C-alpha positions in Angstrom: -24.3 33.3 -10.5 -23.8 29.9 -8.9 -21.2 29.3 -6.2 -20.1 25.8 -5.3 -18.5 25.2 -1.9 -16.6 22.0 -0.9 -14.4 20.9 1.9 -10.6 21.4 1.6 -8.4 18.4 1.9 -4.6 17.7 1.9 -2.3 14.7 1.8 -1.7 13.3 5.3 1.7 14.0 6.9 4.0 11.1 8.0 2.3 10.6 11.4 -1.3 11.6 10.7 -3.1 9.2 13.0 -4.0 5.9 11.5 -4.4 7.1 8.0 -2.9 4.8 5.4 -0.1 6.3 3.1 -1.5 8.4 0.3 -4.9 8.9 2.0 -6.5 12.3 2.5 -7.6 14.1 5.7 -9.2 17.5 6.3 -6.8 20.4 6.6 -7.9 21.2 10.2 -6.8 17.8 11.3 -3.2 18.0 10.1 -0.7 18.2 12.9 2.3 20.5 12.9 5.5 19.0 11.6 8.7 20.1 13.5 12.1 19.3 12.2 15.7 20.0 13.3 17.2 20.3 9.8 19.1 23.5 10.7 20.2 22.3 14.1 17.2 23.9 15.8 13.6 23.0 16.1 11.5 24.7 13.3 8.2 24.2 11.6 8.8 22.3 8.3 7.2 25.0 6.2 9.6 27.6 7.6 12.8 25.7 7.0 14.8 27.6 4.3 16.2 24.4 2.6 14.6 21.4 0.8 13.7 18.8 3.3 11.7 15.6 3.0 10.3 14.1 6.3 9.3 10.5 6.8 7.7 9.8 10.2 8.0 6.7 12.3 4.5 5.4 11.5 5.2 5.7 7.8 8.4 3.8 8.2 6.4 0.9 9.7 3.6 1.1 7.2 5.9 1.0 4.2 8.2 -1.7 5.7 11.2 0.6 5.6 13.9 -1.1 7.7 17.1 0.3 6.3 18.4 3.6 5.0 18.4 2.3 1.4 14.7 1.5 1.7 14.0 5.2 2.1 14.2 5.4 -1.7 10.5 4.2 -1.7 9.4 7.4 0.1 11.9 10.0 -0.8 12.0 10.7 -4.6 15.3 12.6 -4.5 17.1 9.7 -2.7 18.6 6.9 -4.8 21.1 4.0 -4.5 24.1 5.1 -6.5 25.7 1.7 -6.8 26.5 -1.5 -5.0 26.7 -2.0 -1.2 23.9 0.6 -0.6 25.9 3.7 -1.6 23.4 6.7 -1.6 22.9 9.6 -3.9 20.6 12.7 -3.7 19.4 14.4 -6.9 21.6 12.0 -8.8 24.8 13.1 -7.0 26.7 10.5 -5.1 29.9 8.5 -4.9 30.5 4.8 -5.4 33.5 2.9 -4.1 34.3 -0.7 -3.3 36.7 0.4 -0.5 35.5 -0.1 3.1 37.4 3.0 4.1 35.7 5.2 1.5 33.3 7.9 2.6 30.2 8.8 0.5 28.9 12.3 -0.4 25.6 11.7 1.4 26.0 11.9 5.1 24.1 9.8 7.6 23.5 11.4 11.0 21.8 9.7 14.0 20.7 12.0 16.9 23.2 14.7 15.8 26.2 12.3 15.4 27.6 11.7 11.9 28.3 8.1 11.2 31.3 7.0 9.3 31.5 4.3 6.5 27.8 4.4 5.8 28.5 4.2 2.0 28.9 0.4 2.4 27.1 -0.2 5.7 24.0 2.0 6.0 22.3 1.5 9.4 19.0 -0.2 10.2 15.9 1.9 11.0 14.2 1.0 14.2 12.6 3.0 17.1 12.9 6.1 14.9 10.7 9.1 15.5 11.4 10.6 12.0 13.9 10.7 9.2 14.8 14.1 7.6 16.4 14.0 4.2 18.2 17.3 3.4 18.8 17.9 -0.2 21.9 19.7 -1.5 25.2 20.6 0.1 25.1 20.7 4.0 28.7 21.1 4.8 28.2 24.3 7.0 26.1 22.5 9.6 27.1 18.8 9.1 30.7 18.9 8.1 32.4 16.5 5.6 30.7 13.8 3.6 27.6 15.9 3.1 28.3 17.6 -0.3 25.2 15.9 -1.8 23.0 16.0 1.2 22.2 14.4 4.6 20.0 11.7 5.9 19.3 12.6 9.5 17.7 10.0 11.8 16.0 11.2 15.0 15.3 8.3 17.5 12.5 8.2 20.0 13.4 9.8 23.3 12.8 8.0 26.6 9.7 9.1 28.6 9.6 9.2 32.4 5.8 9.2 32.3 5.2 5.5 31.7 6.6 2.0 31.4 6.1 0.7 27.9 6.9 -2.5 26.0 6.4 -2.7 22.2 7.2 -5.4 19.7 6.7 -5.9 16.0 7.5 -8.9 13.7 7.1 -9.6 10.0 7.5 -13.0 8.3 7.8 -13.1 4.5 8.5 -15.6 1.7 12.0 -16.9 0.9 12.9 -16.9 4.6 12.5 -13.2 5.1 12.2 -12.2 8.8 12.0 -8.8 10.5 11.6 -8.2 14.2 11.8 -5.1 16.4 11.3 -4.6 20.2 11.4 -1.6 22.5 11.2 -1.2 26.3 10.8 2.2 28.0 11.7 2.2 31.7 11.1 5.3 33.9 14.0 5.7 36.3 12.8 8.8 38.2 10.4 11.6 37.7 12.9 13.4 35.4 14.8 10.5 33.9 14.1 7.4 31.8 15.9 4.6 29.9 14.9 3.3 26.5 16.3 0.1 25.1 15.5 -1.1 21.6 16.7 -3.8 19.2 16.1 -5.1 15.7 16.7 -8.2 13.7 16.3 -8.8 10.0 17.1 -11.5 7.5 16.8 -10.7 3.9 15.0 -13.0 1.4 17.1 -15.9 0.0 18.1 -14.8 -3.4 20.8 -15.6 -6.0 21.3 -19.3 -5.5 24.8 -20.7 -5.8 24.6 -24.1 -7.5 28.2 -24.9 -6.7 27.6 -25.2 -2.9 23.8 -25.1 -2.7 23.5 -21.8 -0.7 21.4 -18.7 -1.1 22.6 -15.2 -0.7 21.2 -13.5 2.4 22.0 -10.8 4.9 21.4 -11.0 8.6 21.3 -7.8 10.6 21.3 -7.4 14.4 21.2 -3.9 16.0 20.6 -2.6 19.5 20.4 0.9 21.1 20.2 2.1 24.7 19.3 5.8 25.3 19.2 7.4 28.8 17.6 10.9 29.1 17.8 13.1 32.2 16.0 16.4 32.5 16.8 17.9 35.9 15.2 21.2 35.0 13.4 22.9 32.2 16.7 24.5 31.2 18.9 21.4 31.1 18.7 18.0 29.2 21.2 15.2 29.2 21.2 12.4 26.7 23.5 9.3 26.8 23.3 6.9 23.9 25.1 3.6 23.1 24.5 1.5 19.9 25.7 -1.7 18.3 25.1 -3.4 14.9 26.3 -6.5 13.2 25.6 -7.4 9.6 26.6 -10.8 8.1 26.5 -11.4 4.3 26.8 -15.1 3.3 26.1 -17.7 0.7 24.9 -17.4 -2.8 26.7 -15.5 -5.5 27.6 -11.8 -5.8 25.7 -11.4 -9.1 23.8 -13.4 -11.8 24.3 -13.6 -15.5 21.3 -12.7 -17.6 22.5 -12.7 -21.2 24.7 -15.5 -22.6 27.5 -15.2 -25.1 27.3 -18.4 -27.2 30.5 -20.3 -27.2 32.2 -18.3 -24.4 34.0 -20.0 -21.6 31.7 -18.4 -19.0 28.6 -19.7 -20.8 29.9 -23.2 -21.1 30.9 -23.4 -17.4 27.6 -22.0 -16.2 25.8 -24.6 -18.4 27.9 -27.4 -17.0 26.9 -26.3 -13.5 23.2 -26.3 -14.4 22.6 -22.6 -14.6 20.0 -21.6 -17.2 21.0 -18.1 -18.3 18.0 -15.9 -19.1 16.5 -12.6 -18.1 14.9 -14.2 -15.0 18.0 -16.0 -13.9 18.9 -15.8 -10.2 21.4 -18.7 -10.1 25.2 -18.7 -10.3 28.1 -21.0 -9.9 31.0 -19.7 -7.8 33.8 -21.6 -6.0 34.9 -20.0 -2.8 31.7 -18.9 -1.1 30.8 -15.6 0.3 31.0 -14.5 4.0 31.4 -11.0 5.2 30.9 -9.5 8.6 30.5 -5.8 9.4 30.4 -4.8 13.1 30.0 -1.3 14.3 29.3 0.3 17.7 29.4 3.8 19.2 28.7 6.0 22.2 27.6 9.6 22.4 26.6 12.2 25.0 24.6 15.3 24.5 23.9 18.2 26.8 21.4 20.9 25.9 21.4 24.1 28.1 18.6 26.5 27.4 18.4 30.2 28.3 15.7 32.4 26.9 15.4 31.9 23.2 18.9 30.4 22.9 20.1 26.8 23.3 23.7 25.7 23.8 24.3 22.1 22.6 27.4 20.0 23.3 27.8 16.6 21.6 30.7 14.2 22.1 30.8 10.8 20.4 
């Protein structure tokens, strides 16, 4: 009898050192993944619901800057329609109304965000993203019948002063920038300020006014954490974001109908209609601004194996 022995390996978790996505590391080097999918810290393998976790390092490596970009890392998450409407396992809602609420909830540090069907937030200074699949109404309330995308931001640290910045420059005037500063205030308190800027690539050219469609996004967050004792933690968070959509055309025509009024007018404007067309011709332009901001306070009081959490936002 011949016995062959080999080392055991597993796929690397979201924050496994400097391993590139999809690489493999020995099992004894895999760090424990802790999530808060059920409103308490638990090991991922012990959570009784379907959860996909994307760590902060993986977000950076895969250039994931907005919630809709998570579709590249979470197989069950999809964009159900225009304006970034989300769906999980094929279940989602699509609406052109700004006041409409989707069926996939977006939660940041325990606070449910409204109107994320049309305005999903930017991802910056995030420790991890937890995508909960299936109805989550018992713990997360309304707008979570299909699931929840829960963002957990990096907490301030009183142990060190830190400054971190990251920038990407791409083709077609695509820019991404993020910056973070962590400021210790006392031995048990710290302030963390972070910001992000993004400009989408210039696409869908409008031959009528010579503009390209692009989206500029600016976001900022300030988080103050005070831990006067091992039994009490206070978090105060303020955030702001502004998205501007301008220029270009809302859509492009890929298939012509010979002799139609639309085809003749596009041809007169110089638009070559084909499967690779990104041009259009629209009178009136496009300019939309979406501004959001919020404040939240969270107190965690611990006693034995129990934790009492109060969040107001």
